[in-house]
C-alpha positions in Angstrom: 29.2 0.3 -88.6 31.5 -1.3 -86.2 33.4 0.7 -83.7 37.2 0.4 -83.5 38.4 -2.0 -80.8 40.2 -0.7 -77.9 42.9 -2.5 -76.1 42.2 -3.4 -72.5 43.2 -0.9 -69.9 46.7 -1.2 -68.5 47.7 -1.1 -64.9 50.2 1.7 -65.6 48.8 5.1 -66.5 50.3 7.2 -69.2 52.4 10.2 -68.4 50.8 13.5 -69.1 53.0 13.9 -72.2 51.5 10.8 -73.7 48.0 11.8 -72.8 48.3 15.2 -74.5 50.0 13.7 -77.6 47.5 13.1 -80.3 47.2 9.6 -81.7 45.7 8.9 -85.0 42.5 7.1 -84.1 42.3 6.5 -80.4 43.6 10.1 -79.7 40.8 11.7 -81.6 38.2 9.5 -79.8 39.8 10.2 -76.4 40.0 13.9 -77.1 36.3 13.9 -78.2 35.4 12.0 -75.1 37.5 14.4 -73.0 35.8 17.3 -74.7 32.4 15.8 -74.1 33.2 15.2 -70.5 34.6 18.7 -70.1 31.5 20.2 -71.9 29.2 18.1 -69.7 31.0 19.3 -66.6 30.9 22.9 -67.7 27.2 22.6 -68.6 26.5 20.9 -65.2 28.4 23.6 -63.4 26.5 26.3 -65.3 23.2 24.5 -64.6 24.1 24.1 -60.9 25.0 27.8 -60.6 21.8 28.8 -62.4 19.8 26.5 -60.2 21.4 27.9 -57.1 20.8 31.5 -58.4 17.1 30.6 -59.1 16.8 29.0 -55.7 18.2 32.1 -54.0 15.8 34.3 -56.0 12.8 32.1 -55.2 13.7 32.2 -51.5 14.1 36.0 -51.6 10.7 36.3 -53.4 9.0 33.9 -51.0 10.5 35.9 -48.1 9.2 39.1 -49.6 5.7 37.6 -50.2 5.7 36.4 -46.6 6.7 39.8 -45.3 4.0 41.5 -47.3 1.4 39.0 -46.0 2.5 39.6 -42.5 2.4 43.3 -43.0 -1.1 43.1 -44.4 -2.3 40.9 -41.6 -0.5 42.9 -38.9 -1.8 46.2 -40.3 -5.4 45.1 -39.5 -4.3 43.7 -36.2 -2.4 46.8 -35.3 -5.5 49.0 -36.2 -7.7 46.8 -34.0 -5.2 47.0 -31.2 -5.1 50.8 -31.5 -8.9 51.0 -31.6 -9.1 48.7 -28.5 -6.7 50.9 -26.6 -8.7 54.0 -27.6 -11.9 52.4 -26.5 -10.4 51.4 -23.2 -9.3 55.0 -22.6 -12.8 56.2 -23.4 -14.3 53.5 -21.1 -12.1 54.7 -18.2 -13.1 58.4 -18.9 -16.8 57.5 -19.0 -16.5 55.4 -15.8 -14.9 58.4 -14.1 -17.7 60.7 -15.4 -20.4 58.3 -14.3 -18.8 58.0 -10.8 -18.6 61.9 -10.6 -22.3 62.2 -11.6 -23.3 59.5 -9.2 -21.6 61.3 -6.4 -23.2 64.6 -7.4 -26.6 62.9 -7.6 -26.2 61.5 -4.1 -25.3 65.0 -2.9 -28.4 66.4 -4.6 -30.6 63.7 -3.0 -29.1 64.4 0.4 -29.8 68.2 -0.1 -33.4 67.6 -1.2 -34.0 65.3 1.8 -32.6 68.0 4.0 -34.8 70.6 2.4 -37.9 68.3 2.7 -37.2 67.8 6.4 -36.7 71.5 6.9 -40.0 72.2 5.2 -41.7 69.6 7.3 -40.2 71.1 10.4 -41.4 74.5 9.3 -44.9 73.0 8.7 -44.7 71.3 12.1 -43.5 74.6 13.7 -46.4 76.5 12.1 -48.8 73.9 13.3 -47.3 74.0 16.8 -47.5 77.8 16.7 -51.1 77.7 15.8 -51.8 75.1 18.5 -49.9 77.2 21.0 -51.8 80.3 19.9 -55.1 78.5 20.3 -54.0 77.1 23.7 -53.0 80.6 24.8 -56.3 82.1 23.6 -58.1 79.3 25.5 -56.1 80.0 28.6 -56.6 83.7 28.3 -60.3 83.2 27.8 -60.4 81.0 30.8 -58.5 83.4 33.0 -60.7 86.3 31.7 -63.8 84.3 32.6 -62.4 83.5 36.0 -61.3 87.1 36.6 -64.8 88.4 35.6 -66.7 86.0 37.6 
């Protein structure tokens, strides 16, 4: 089938009244082409809008997934951070307790050394007293012997 021949395009454009006026053969072809172009533009606009809408939904979904992943990771990190802080507080408390016990132990050691020295001195004093008593008895015996002789 052969297509109808069209005349070459003219330099002058048709006024809008002539464009809208239906012609027998070329008018129906032009109106079909115009309708096809219009339908194509409408479909392209709809497709563009649908694509933009899908793009926005995908971005929103990706953002939500990202937020959920960050929350999941940060939840564990936050728990570790809280545990670390709690452990640090316990360490400080234990350090203070150990320092208090060390001080108390040093005080007890000083007290026991003082008691040991006091006991030694008592022992030394007893020994000195016994020595003095023996010396006194010896002196008394010597004086008695001298006095009796």
